[in-house]
Structure formats: structure tokens, C-alpha cells
C-alpha positions as CSV (number, residue, x, y, z in Angstrom):
1,M,97.3,44.0,315.9
2,S,93.9,43.4,314.3
3,S,93.8,39.8,315.4
4,L,94.3,40.9,319.0
5,L,91.4,43.3,318.6
6,F,89.2,40.5,317.3
7,V,90.2,38.3,320.3
8,G,89.3,41.1,322.7
9,L,86.0,41.8,321.0
10,G,85.2,38.1,321.1
11,I,85.9,37.9,324.8
12,L,83.7,41.0,325.4
13,L,80.9,39.5,323.3
14,S,81.1,36.2,325.1
15,L,81.1,37.9,328.5
16,G,78.1,40.0,327.5
17,L,76.1,36.9,326.2
18,F,76.9,35.1,329.5
19,I,75.6,38.0,331.6
20,V,72.4,38.2,329.5
21,W,71.9,34.5,329.8
22,Q,72.5,34.6,333.6
23,R,70.0,37.4,334.1
24,N,67.3,36.0,331.9
25,W,67.3,32.2,331.8
26,T,68.8,30.8,334.9
27,F,67.8,29.9,338.5
28,V,68.6,33.5,339.7
29,A,66.4,35.0,337.0
30,Q,63.2,33.7,338.5
31,T,60.8,36.3,340.1
32,P,58.0,35.8,342.6
33,E,55.6,36.9,339.9
34,D,56.5,33.8,337.9
35,Y,54.5,31.8,340.4
36,A,51.5,34.2,340.9
37,G,48.3,32.1,340.4
38,S,50.1,28.8,340.1
39,G,49.5,25.9,342.4
40,P,48.5,26.1,346.0
41,V,49.0,29.5,347.8
42,F,52.2,29.5,349.9
43,D,51.5,31.3,353.2
44,V,54.7,31.3,355.3
45,R,52.7,31.6,358.6
46,K,50.6,28.5,357.7
47,H,53.1,26.2,355.9
48,L,56.2,27.0,357.9
49,N,54.6,26.5,361.3
50,G,55.1,24.0,364.2
51,P,57.5,21.1,364.1
52,L,58.9,20.3,360.6
53,L,61.3,17.6,359.3
54,C,63.8,18.7,356.7
55,E,65.9,16.3,354.6
56,G,68.4,17.5,352.0
57,L,71.6,17.4,349.9
58,I,74.3,19.9,349.4
59,Y,76.1,19.9,346.1
60,G,79.6,21.3,345.7
61,P,80.8,23.5,342.8
62,T,81.3,20.5,340.5
63,G,77.6,19.4,340.9
64,R,78.4,16.4,343.0
65,V,76.8,15.7,346.4
66,S,79.2,17.0,349.1
67,S,76.9,16.5,352.1
68,R,73.6,15.1,353.2
69,F,71.6,16.3,356.2
70,V,68.5,15.9,358.2
71,A,67.1,18.8,360.3
72,D,64.5,19.2,362.9
73,M,62.8,22.6,362.6
74,N,60.3,24.3,364.7
75,V,58.5,27.6,363.8
76,E,56.4,29.6,366.2
77,W,54.5,32.7,365.1
78,D,53.3,35.7,367.1
79,G,51.2,37.5,364.5
80,D,53.4,38.3,361.5
81,T,56.7,37.6,363.3
82,G,58.0,34.0,363.5
83,L,60.9,32.3,365.3
84,M,62.3,29.3,363.4
85,T,64.9,27.0,365.1
86,E,66.8,24.5,363.1
87,E,68.9,21.6,364.4
88,F,71.0,20.0,361.5
89,R,72.7,16.6,361.6
90,Y,75.1,16.1,358.7
91,D,76.3,12.8,357.3
92,S,79.8,13.7,358.6
93,G,78.5,13.6,362.1
94,A,78.7,17.4,362.4
95,T,75.8,19.3,363.9
96,Q,74.6,22.9,363.4
97,S,72.0,25.1,365.1
98,R,70.4,28.1,363.5
99,R,67.7,30.5,364.7
100,W,65.9,32.7,362.2
101,T,63.6,35.6,362.9
102,L,61.0,35.9,360.1
103,K,58.7,38.9,359.4
104,V,55.9,38.8,356.9
105,W,54.4,42.0,355.6
106,P,50.8,42.3,354.4
107,D,52.0,42.7,350.7
108,G,53.8,39.3,350.8
109,R,57.3,40.7,351.5
110,V,59.4,38.5,353.9
111,E,62.4,39.6,355.9
112,A,64.7,37.1,357.7
113,E,67.5,37.5,360.1
114,A,69.9,34.9,361.7
115,P,73.3,35.2,363.5
116,D,75.2,34.0,360.4
117,V,73.3,36.2,358.0
118,I,74.8,39.5,357.2
119,G,72.1,42.2,357.4
120,T,68.6,41.2,356.7
121,G,67.5,38.7,354.1
122,T,64.6,39.9,351.9
123,G,62.1,38.1,349.7
124,R,58.5,37.7,348.7
125,Q,55.8,35.0,348.7
126,T,53.6,34.9,345.7
127,G,51.4,32.0,344.6
128,A,53.1,28.6,345.3
129,G,56.6,30.2,345.6
130,L,58.7,32.0,348.2
131,Q,62.0,33.7,347.2
132,L,64.5,34.8,349.8
133,T,68.0,36.4,349.1
134,Y,70.6,37.1,351.7
135,R,74.3,37.0,352.5
136,I,75.6,34.2,354.8
137,R,78.9,33.7,356.5
138,L,80.0,30.1,356.6
139,P,81.4,28.6,359.8
140,E,85.1,28.9,360.2
141,D,85.6,25.1,359.8
142,S,84.0,25.6,356.3
143,G,86.3,28.5,355.4
144,G,84.3,31.4,356.9
145,H,83.5,32.6,353.4
146,V,80.6,35.1,352.8
147,L,78.3,33.9,350.1
148,D,75.3,35.4,348.3
149,A,72.3,33.0,348.8
150,T,69.1,32.7,346.8
151,D,66.5,30.4,348.3
152,W,63.4,29.3,346.5
153,M,60.7,27.4,348.3
154,Y,57.9,25.8,346.4
155,L,54.7,24.5,348.0
156,V,53.4,21.3,346.5
157,E,49.8,20.1,346.6
158,N,50.3,17.7,349.6
159,G,51.6,20.5,351.8
160,A,55.3,19.6,351.5
161,I,57.8,22.3,350.7
162,I,60.7,21.8,348.2
163,N,63.6,24.1,348.8
164,R,66.3,24.9,346.3
165,S,69.1,27.2,347.2
166,Q,72.1,28.4,345.3
167,F,75.2,30.0,346.9
168,R,77.5,32.2,345.0
169,K,80.8,33.9,345.5
170,Y,81.7,36.8,343.1
171,G,78.7,35.7,341.0
172,I,80.0,32.1,340.6
173,K,77.9,29.3,341.9
174,V,79.9,27.4,344.6
175,A,77.2,25.3,346.1
176,E,73.5,24.3,345.8
177,L,71.1,22.8,348.3
178,V,68.0,20.8,347.6
179,A,65.7,19.9,350.5
180,T,62.2,18.9,351.4
181,M,60.3,20.2,354.4
182,R,57.1,18.7,355.8
183,K,55.1,18.6,359.0
184,K,56.3,16.1,361.5
185,P,53.8,13.2,361.9
């Protein structure tokens, strides 16, 4: 009986250490304040504005590239409210369109809505970084799953934006996206 108790305690200790590690030292543990005062200042209205070219990779749960894409984006602002349209072309030949409505608040908070986003995405821009979290429903041909998404966009000195996103189901990472966004020439 005592060996069963030790196994149970070992499992609980391992789970506790995993949760502490996850919340303190991983991608999802970043905060916008981590980027305050670092690098160029990311202003969504300035840097996500006009026609943009986006190129990226999607990694599956094993860490291998599962898809490549190119997207044409266009963002138009009316004050603090922006409309971003995205036209994706995947290496499989599939296409996808998305239309985001973005709202930037004076304190740096950002809200985002899209038809496949459940509710309103929320985030914050601080320093060179922009964080956005939301729940997204995948298309039916991709299973129709609802995933928790965490997007981080980092502004680099030449004005390009590097986007890293992780998608989780039940807290387990099932996909990751890495992309660059830059003004179209």
C-alpha cells in the first residue's frame, strides 16, 4: 500500500512541477511588460497599416512543419478601429479569407474580433511586443476544433513584424505558427 502512495505522490509532484514550469518559463508565461522599453515601439495603428505581405509556417503537434503559407493582408484604420483583411494561400492549394476588426485603447489594450474567433480576443501592446489571446474555431475540413490561441508579434528595427502563435487544446500545444509581416513594396 505504501508503494502505491509514493507513486501517487510522485505523480502529483510531477504534475505540480509541470504546471509551475508552464506558468513561469514557457512561451505562454511572457507578459507585455517583458517588452516595455525594449527595441522599437510597436504601434498597431502604424505598423499594421496598409497592404502587408505575410509568409509563414505552421508546425503540427510533433514540431514538424505541417503547412506553409503566403498571405496578402490589408489594414485600414478609422481612428482607433481597424479592419484587417487576410487572403491566405497554403502550399496544399487551399485558400482562406479572414476579416478582423481591431480596436486599440489609449492604455495599449487591443481587442480583436473575427468570424472564426469565439468572443473577443484581448491583448496589449507594450514596447516592441504585442500579445493577443483568443479562442478560434478551425474550419470543418481541419476538424472544427476550438483552440486557445496566444499570438505574440515582435517589431524589429527594420519595421518587419515577426509573429509567433501557439494553439492549445486542453492546455496541450497542438500547433504553432511562425510568420513575418512586412509592408508590400
